C-alpha positions as CSV (number, residue, x, y, z in Angstrom):
1,M,0.0,0.0,0.0
2,P,1.3,3.5,-0.8
3,I,2.0,5.7,2.2
4,A,1.1,8.9,0.3
5,E,-1.3,9.1,-2.6
6,L,-3.1,11.5,-4.9
7,Q,-6.1,9.7,-6.5
8,T,-7.4,11.2,-9.8
9,V,-6.8,14.7,-8.3
10,T,-7.8,17.9,-10.0
11,K,-7.0,21.2,-8.4
12,R,-8.4,24.5,-9.7
13,Y,-7.7,28.0,-8.6
14,G,-10.6,29.9,-10.3
15,A,-10.2,29.4,-14.0
16,V,-6.7,28.0,-13.6
17,T,-6.2,24.2,-13.5
18,A,-3.1,23.6,-11.5
19,L,-3.4,19.8,-11.5
20,D,-5.5,17.8,-14.0
21,Q,-6.6,14.2,-13.0
22,V,-3.3,13.3,-11.4
23,D,-2.6,9.8,-10.0
24,F,0.6,9.7,-7.9
25,S,1.9,7.7,-5.0
26,I,4.9,7.1,-2.8
27,A,5.8,3.7,-1.3
28,R,7.6,2.9,2.0
29,G,11.3,3.3,1.7
30,E,11.1,5.1,-1.6
31,L,12.5,8.5,-2.7
32,V,10.4,10.0,-5.4
33,A,11.6,13.1,-7.3
34,L,8.7,15.3,-8.6
35,L,10.1,17.4,-11.5
36,G,8.6,20.0,-13.7
37,P,9.1,23.5,-15.1
38,N,7.8,26.5,-13.1
39,G,4.0,26.5,-13.0
40,A,3.8,22.7,-13.7
41,G,1.9,22.0,-10.5
42,K,4.7,20.7,-8.2
43,T,4.0,23.1,-5.3
44,T,0.3,22.4,-5.6
45,A,0.9,18.6,-5.3
46,V,3.1,19.1,-2.2
47,R,0.5,21.4,-0.6
48,L,-2.3,18.9,-1.2
49,L,-0.2,16.1,0.4
50,L,0.7,18.3,3.3
51,G,-3.0,19.2,3.9
52,L,-2.4,22.8,3.2
53,A,-4.9,22.7,0.4
54,S,-7.8,20.4,-0.6
55,P,-8.4,18.8,-4.0
56,T,-11.2,20.3,-6.2
57,V,-11.8,16.7,-7.4
58,G,-10.3,13.4,-6.2
59,R,-8.6,12.4,-2.9
60,A,-5.3,13.0,-1.2
61,S,-4.2,10.7,1.7
62,I,-1.2,10.1,3.9
63,F,-0.9,6.7,5.7
64,G,-4.6,6.2,4.8
65,W,-5.6,9.4,6.6
66,P,-6.6,12.8,5.2
67,P,-3.3,14.8,5.1
68,S,-4.6,17.4,7.6
69,D,-5.5,14.8,10.2
70,P,-3.1,14.9,13.2
71,A,-2.5,11.1,12.9
72,A,-0.9,11.8,9.5
73,R,0.9,15.0,10.4
74,V,2.8,13.5,13.3
75,Q,4.3,11.0,10.9
76,T,5.6,13.6,8.4
77,G,8.3,16.2,8.3
78,A,8.8,19.0,5.8
79,L,11.6,21.3,4.6
80,L,9.9,23.9,2.3
81,Q,11.3,26.8,0.3
82,V,9.3,29.2,2.6
83,S,10.8,27.7,5.8
84,K,11.8,30.4,8.3
85,V,12.5,30.3,12.0
86,P,13.5,33.0,14.5
87,E,17.2,33.9,14.2
88,T,17.6,34.8,17.9
89,L,17.2,31.2,19.1
90,R,20.0,28.7,19.4
91,V,20.2,25.5,17.3
92,R,19.6,23.5,20.4
93,E,16.5,25.5,21.3
94,H,15.0,25.2,17.8
95,I,15.4,21.4,17.8
96,E,14.0,21.0,21.3
97,L,11.0,23.2,20.5
98,F,10.1,21.3,17.3
99,S,10.7,18.0,18.9
100,S,8.1,18.8,21.6
101,Y,5.4,18.9,19.0
102,Y,5.7,15.2,18.3
103,P,4.8,12.2,20.5
104,R,7.9,10.1,19.8
105,P,10.7,12.4,18.6
106,L,14.2,11.4,17.9
107,A,16.7,11.9,20.6
108,F,18.4,15.3,20.5
109,A,21.9,13.7,19.8
110,E,20.5,11.6,17.0
111,T,18.9,14.6,15.3
112,V,22.1,16.5,15.5
113,E,24.1,13.7,14.1
114,S,21.6,13.0,11.3
115,A,21.8,16.6,10.1
116,G,25.5,17.0,10.6
117,L,25.2,19.7,13.2
118,Q,27.8,18.6,15.7
119,G,29.5,21.6,17.3
120,L,26.8,24.0,16.3
121,E,24.2,23.2,19.0
122,N,24.8,26.4,20.9
123,R,25.1,28.8,18.0
124,F,22.4,31.3,17.3
125,F,20.5,30.5,14.1
126,G,21.2,34.1,12.8
127,D,25.0,33.6,13.1
128,L,25.0,30.5,10.8
129,S,26.1,30.3,7.2
130,G,23.5,29.6,4.5
131,G,24.5,25.9,4.4
132,Q,24.4,25.5,8.1
133,K,20.9,27.1,8.3
134,Q,19.7,24.7,5.7
135,R,21.0,21.8,7.7
136,V,19.2,23.1,10.8
137,L,15.9,23.2,8.8
138,F,16.6,19.7,7.7
139,A,17.1,18.7,11.3
140,L,13.7,20.3,12.2
141,A,12.1,18.2,9.4
142,L,13.8,15.1,10.9
143,C,13.4,15.6,14.6
144,G,9.8,14.4,14.9
145,N,11.0,10.9,13.8
146,P,8.8,11.0,10.6
147,R,8.1,8.2,8.3
148,L,7.7,10.6,5.3
149,L,9.8,13.7,4.4
150,F,8.8,16.4,2.1
151,L,11.9,18.2,0.7
152,D,11.1,21.2,-1.5
153,E,14.3,22.4,-3.2
154,P,16.4,21.4,-0.2
155,T,19.8,22.3,-1.6
156,V,19.0,25.5,-3.5
157,G,21.9,28.0,-3.1
158,L,24.2,25.5,-1.4
159,D,27.8,25.0,-2.4
160,V,28.8,21.6,-3.9
161,E,30.3,20.2,-0.7
162,T,27.2,21.0,1.4
163,R,24.9,19.7,-1.3
164,R,26.6,16.4,-1.4
165,M,26.7,16.2,2.4
166,L,22.9,16.8,2.5
167,W,22.4,14.1,-0.2
168,S,24.2,11.6,2.0
169,R,21.9,12.5,4.9
170,I,18.8,12.1,2.8
171,R,19.9,8.7,1.4
172,A,20.6,7.6,5.0
173,F,17.1,8.5,6.0
174,V,15.7,6.4,3.0
175,D,18.1,3.5,3.7
176,G,16.6,3.5,7.2
177,G,13.1,2.8,5.9
178,G,11.9,6.4,5.5
179,S,10.2,7.8,2.4
180,V,10.9,11.1,0.7
181,L,9.1,13.3,-1.8
182,L,11.7,15.6,-3.4
183,T,11.1,18.6,-5.6
184,T,14.2,20.1,-7.2
185,H,15.4,22.0,-10.2
186,Y,18.8,20.3,-10.0
187,L,18.3,17.4,-12.4
188,D,21.6,15.9,-11.3
189,E,20.2,15.8,-7.8
190,A,17.2,13.8,-8.9
191,D,19.4,11.5,-11.0
192,Q,21.6,10.8,-8.0
193,L,19.0,10.4,-5.3
194,A,15.7,9.2,-6.8
195,D,14.4,5.7,-6.9
196,R,11.6,7.0,-9.1
197,I,10.9,10.2,-11.0
198,A,7.6,11.7,-12.0
199,V,7.6,14.6,-14.5
200,L,4.8,17.1,-14.3
201,S,4.0,19.4,-17.2
202,A,0.9,21.7,-17.4
203,G,-0.7,20.0,-14.4
204,R,-0.3,16.4,-15.8
205,I,2.2,13.6,-15.1
206,V,3.8,13.1,-18.6
207,A,6.4,10.5,-17.6
208,E,7.1,8.3,-14.6
209,G,9.9,5.7,-13.9
210,T,13.4,5.2,-12.6
211,P,16.0,7.8,-13.7
212,S,17.3,5.3,-16.3
213,E,13.8,4.7,-17.7
214,I,13.1,8.5,-17.9
215,K,16.4,9.0,-19.7
216,S,15.6,6.2,-22.2
217,R,12.5,8.1,-23.3
218,T,14.8,9.9,-25.6
219,A,17.0,7.7,-27.7
220,A,19.1,10.7,-28.8
221,K,22.8,11.1,-28.3
222,T,24.9,14.2,-28.3
223,I,27.9,14.6,-30.6
224,R,30.4,17.3,-29.6
225,C,33.0,18.3,-32.1
226,T,34.8,21.2,-33.9
227,T,34.4,21.3,-37.6
228,R,34.8,23.4,-40.7
229,L,31.2,22.8,-41.6
230,D,28.9,25.7,-40.7
231,E,25.5,25.4,-38.9
232,D,23.4,25.4,-42.1
233,M,25.5,22.7,-43.6
234,L,25.2,20.5,-40.5
235,R,21.4,20.8,-40.6
236,T,21.3,19.2,-44.0
237,I,22.8,16.0,-42.8
238,P,20.1,13.3,-42.4
239,G,19.5,12.1,-38.9
240,I,20.5,15.4,-37.1
241,A,17.6,16.6,-34.9
242,E,19.2,19.8,-33.5
243,V,22.5,21.8,-33.8
244,R,23.8,24.0,-31.0
245,R,26.9,26.1,-30.7
246,N,29.1,25.8,-27.7
247,R,32.5,27.4,-26.7
248,R,34.5,24.8,-28.5
249,G,32.4,24.1,-31.6
250,F,29.0,22.3,-32.0
251,E,26.7,20.1,-30.0
252,I,24.7,17.9,-32.4
253,L,21.6,15.9,-31.2
254,T,20.8,12.8,-33.1
255,G,19.1,9.4,-32.8
256,D,21.6,7.8,-35.1
257,A,25.0,8.9,-33.8
258,E,27.1,6.3,-35.7
259,R,25.8,7.1,-39.1
260,V,25.9,10.9,-38.5
261,T,29.5,10.6,-37.2
262,R,30.5,8.8,-40.4
263,E,28.9,11.5,-42.5
264,L,30.6,14.2,-40.5
265,L,34.0,12.6,-41.1
266,A,33.3,12.1,-44.8
267,R,32.4,15.8,-45.2
268,D,35.2,17.2,-43.0
269,S,38.4,15.2,-42.7
270,S,39.7,17.8,-40.2
271,L,36.9,17.1,-37.7
272,A,38.4,17.2,-34.2
273,Q,37.6,17.0,-30.4
274,L,35.0,14.4,-31.2
275,E,32.9,13.2,-28.3
276,I,29.7,11.2,-28.3
277,V,27.6,11.0,-25.1
278,S,24.2,9.5,-24.3
279,A,21.4,12.0,-23.6
280,G,21.1,12.7,-19.9
281,L,18.1,13.4,-17.6
282,E,18.1,17.1,-18.6
283,E,17.7,16.3,-22.3
284,A,14.9,13.8,-21.5
285,F,13.2,16.3,-19.2
286,L,13.3,19.1,-21.8
287,R,11.9,16.8,-24.6
288,L,9.1,15.4,-22.4
289,T,7.9,18.9,-21.2
290,E,8.3,20.4,-24.7
291,Q,6.2,17.7,-26.2
292,E,3.4,18.3,-23.6
293,V,3.4,22.1,-24.3
294,A,3.3,21.4,-28.1
295,Q,0.2,19.3,-27.6
C-alpha cells in the first residue's frame, strides 16, 4: 500500500487548473523526485499532500488518513522553500522546541548527528552560514522521527560540498526505511538520489519511472566536435535533430550517432575534439515537457 497518494486529483484556482486528474503515490522506503518546469503543479501537489490545500476533485491521503489529520501530520516532516525560523534562538532551542510537537521524537543527539550539526548546537541561528541554516531546517524536518519527508528544493543555493553532504543524509534516511518526496530544479540531484521520477507538465504527469527509464524516453545522443562545416550545412545531414553552438564548436543531437559521425568525417576530414555521449536526464526532461506544451 502506498503511504502517500493522490487519486485522480484535479485542483483548480478559479479558471486556472493547477493539477489535472493526477494519480501519484509514494511507497515505503522510496525516494520520489517530482520534476517539472515552473508552473507545472509541483507546489500544488506538495500542498495537497501536506494538507495545506484540498483537491477540487479526487482524494489525497497520507498513511490512509486525510493529510490534515493529526494522525498523518505527526508522521511527516517538511523542509519547504518558505521555511523560516527565529534567528535569535540557538540551534539546540529550535530542535528541542520542534521535537516537543511530536509524541515520539528522535533523541536530540540523533537529530544533531543525522543533520551533521555537531559543534553547532549552541550557535544562534542568525549567526550560521546559509548551508548551516539549511542543515538546521533539515534537522527540524527530521526531529519528529517522521516516516515521510517532504523536501522542496532542499539544496538551492548551497555549495557543492554542502549539497553532497545533504544528499548523503537524505539517502541515509531512506536507507533506514523512510520515504521522501523531493522537488528540485537540479536534475543531477534527482538523477543521483531518486528511486523513481515523476515529471509534471501543465498539471499532468507526462512520464514516470526510474531515472534510467526516464532517460531512455529519448534515444538521442549528443555529438560534440569542432568542424569546418557551418551550422546550415550541418542541418542538411540526415538524422540530425538539433544543432547548438558551444564554446569549442558544436553540439549535435541525433538518434543515429554512428551514421551521423561517419557522415561528418566524410564531409570534413579535419573534424576534431569528437565526443559522443548519451542523452542525460536534462535532455529527456526538456523533450518530455516540450512535447506536452506542443500538444
